[in-house]
Structure formats: structure tokens, C-alpha cells
N, C-alpha and C positions, 0 to 999 in steps of 0.2 A: 504494500500500500504506500503511495507517495507520502513522504514525511509531512508535507503541508496538509494533506487530507487527514492524516493521523492527528496532527496537532489541532486541526479544526474540530474533529470529532471529540478529542480528549477535552478541549476547552469547553465545548458545548455541554458535554456530559458533566464535567466538574462544576460548571456554572449552575446547571440544573440541580446538582446534588448539594450545592452550598447551603440552600435553605432546609435541607433534610437532616442536617446533623444536630439539630436541637432535640433534646429529650422530650418525649410526650408529656403533656400536662399530667400532674398527679390527680388521681381520682378524688372527688369530693368526700369529705368525712361523712360517715354514716352513723346514725343513732342505733343501728341494728346490733345484734349480738356480735361478739368478736368473730365467731366462726362464720356467721352470715356475711359480716363485713369483709372478711378475708376472701370468701368465695366471690362476692360481688367485685372486689378489687381485682381479683384474678381475671374474671370475665371482662371487666372494663379494660384491664391492661391488654388482654388478647384482642379485644375489639379495636383498641388504639393501635396495636401493632399491625393488624390487618389493614386498617385505614392508612397508616403510614406506608405500608408496603404497596398499597394501591397507588398512592401518590408517587412513590419512587418509581414504580413500573411505568406510570403514566408520563412522568417528566424526564426520565432517563433514557428514553429511546428504545426500551425493551420491546414495546409493541410495534415499533417501526419495522422490525424484521420478523419477530416471532408471532405476530398476529396477522392473519390474512386480511388484506384490504384496508388495513389501518391507515397507512399514510395516504393512500389514494382517496380515502373518504374524509380526510382531515380529522381523523380520530373518532369518527362517528360510527364505529362498528359495535355491535352488541358485546358486552363483557363476556357473554357465554362463548365467544370465539377468541378471546384473548389468550395468547401464549400457547397456542396449539401447534406452532411451527407452520412453515409454508413450504411448498415445493419449488419456490423461486431459488435457483442456484446462483452462487456468487463464484464466478470463474476467473482465475488469474494464475500467476506463476505457481501458486501453492496447490493448484487443482481446482476442484469445485466443492464448495461447502454449502450446507443448507442450514437454515435456522432450526434449532432443536425444538421439539415439543417440550417446553419446560414443565407443563402440567404432568406429563408422564415421567419426566426426570425426577421431580420431587416425590412422586408416588413411590419410587423405589428407595427413598432416603428418609432417615429420621432427621430431626433438626441439627443434631451434632454432625452428622455426615454432610449435610448441606453446607454448614458453616466451614467445615474443613475443606470441602470441595471448592467452594467459592473463594476461600482465602488463598488458594494456590492455583486458581484457574488459569490455564494456558490453552488457548484454542487457536485455530487457524483464522486468517482474515475472512471477512472484515469485522468479526466480533471484537469489540473493544474490551477485551478481558482485563486490561490494565485498570479500567474504570471500576470494574467489579472488585478487583483486588484492593483498590483504594478505598472502598466503602468501609464504614465502621461495621463491627460485628453486629451492632444493634440494627443497622440498616439492612444487612444481609438477612438477619433473623426476620425482620419485618417483611422483606420480600418473600421469604419462605412461607411465612404464615399467610400472606395474601394469596400466593400461588396455590397453596394447599386449600384455601377457602374456595377456590374456583372449582375444585373437584376434578376428576379425570375428564379427559376430552381429547378428541382428535386422534390422528394416526401418527406413527413414528415418522420422523423426518427421513427423506431419502438418504441413502448412504453416501458418504464422502467419495468423490472420484479423484483419483490421482492425476497429476499433470499429464497432459497429452491425451487424455480420454475425453471424447466429445460428450458434453452433457446434453440431456434432452431439454427441449424448451419447456418452460421459460427459464432464462438465466440472464444475468448481467455479466458482461465481459469487461474485465479491467485490464487496461494496457498501461503498464507503468513506464515512466520515462526512462530513457537510457541514462546511465551515469555520465557525468561530464568527462570529456577526454582527459587523460592524465596531463597534468601541468596546466590545465585551464585555470584562468583567474577566477577566484571566488567572487560571486555577485555580492555587492555591498548593499 
């Protein structure tokens, strides 16, 4: 991926995440019994995490690739279709990659496994895995809770195709610029 596109994507993702790093508001005190208050606080905390996860998914660009028709509709697709992956391939020198069905991915993981997976995520382009790794554990936990709240859905993403293998339509083909000739003056 061209460095200027990576920088642009990284900047947009980090800017969108800047408002997400605040802790959710504490639940209101309750006059209920301590056991009931603890149960209510846990439920409220989970609802707050799910809402925060929805916000992160909505503003961080997750839906742009992982939800069919999302960018084309200006984000006006039903939540029931969010994060089920798409058959749109991304073809470049790395081969052809497909946006994963994140709902199926989290079905096979508990929260601890998701946190470990996303903390060390390394994928092929154009997935900005560096942005996910840069998220706080609380943000990644909120994403997990939101994705789990959507329930199962969709089909598995098509399998990765290695370089030189022609992908079926539809796909986006990336042509990266050639490196500058040796000894060329650096642009200022």
C-alpha cells in the first residue's frame, strides 16, 4: 500500500478513535439492595460497552469493508448486515484479500482470546491492523461485546488468493508506484 495512503488511513482512523478513549460514565447510584445494585451495574456496564463498541465500529471504518453496501449507501445499511464480511476482493502485490466475517470470528473466541488476538493482529493489506493494535484494551473489549451482541450472521469470507492468481469479480486492483530510481533526489 502506498505510504501516503497508509498515512491517510492511519490518520483518519486515529482521529476517529481520539474521542473513544474516554471511560464510560459510571452508573447512577441505586437505592436497591447491594446484590441488586451490583447486578444492575453489571448490566449497565455491559450495555455501555456494547454502545461504545457500536460507536467504535461505526466511526473507525470497520463497516466500510466488513459490511456489504455500507459505504455505497452512506452508512444506511441495516445493522443486521453489519460485519458479515463481503466478497469484494482487494488485489495487489500481496495477493487478494477479503474482509472477514467478524461476527463468525468472534463466535469462535471468548473475550480473552479476542483481546489477545487483536493486541497482536497482523493481517494483509488493506486492513489497517496497526489501528486495531493501537486501540486500548477497553476499546477492543467494547468492540467484542458489540460484535457479539449482533449474533451470528453471514457466510465465511472467500479464501485468500496468493499473488499471481486471478480473483473472481468483484475486486479492487491496487497498483503501487515504482520506487524512485537509486540516487534520485528526495522530494522536499
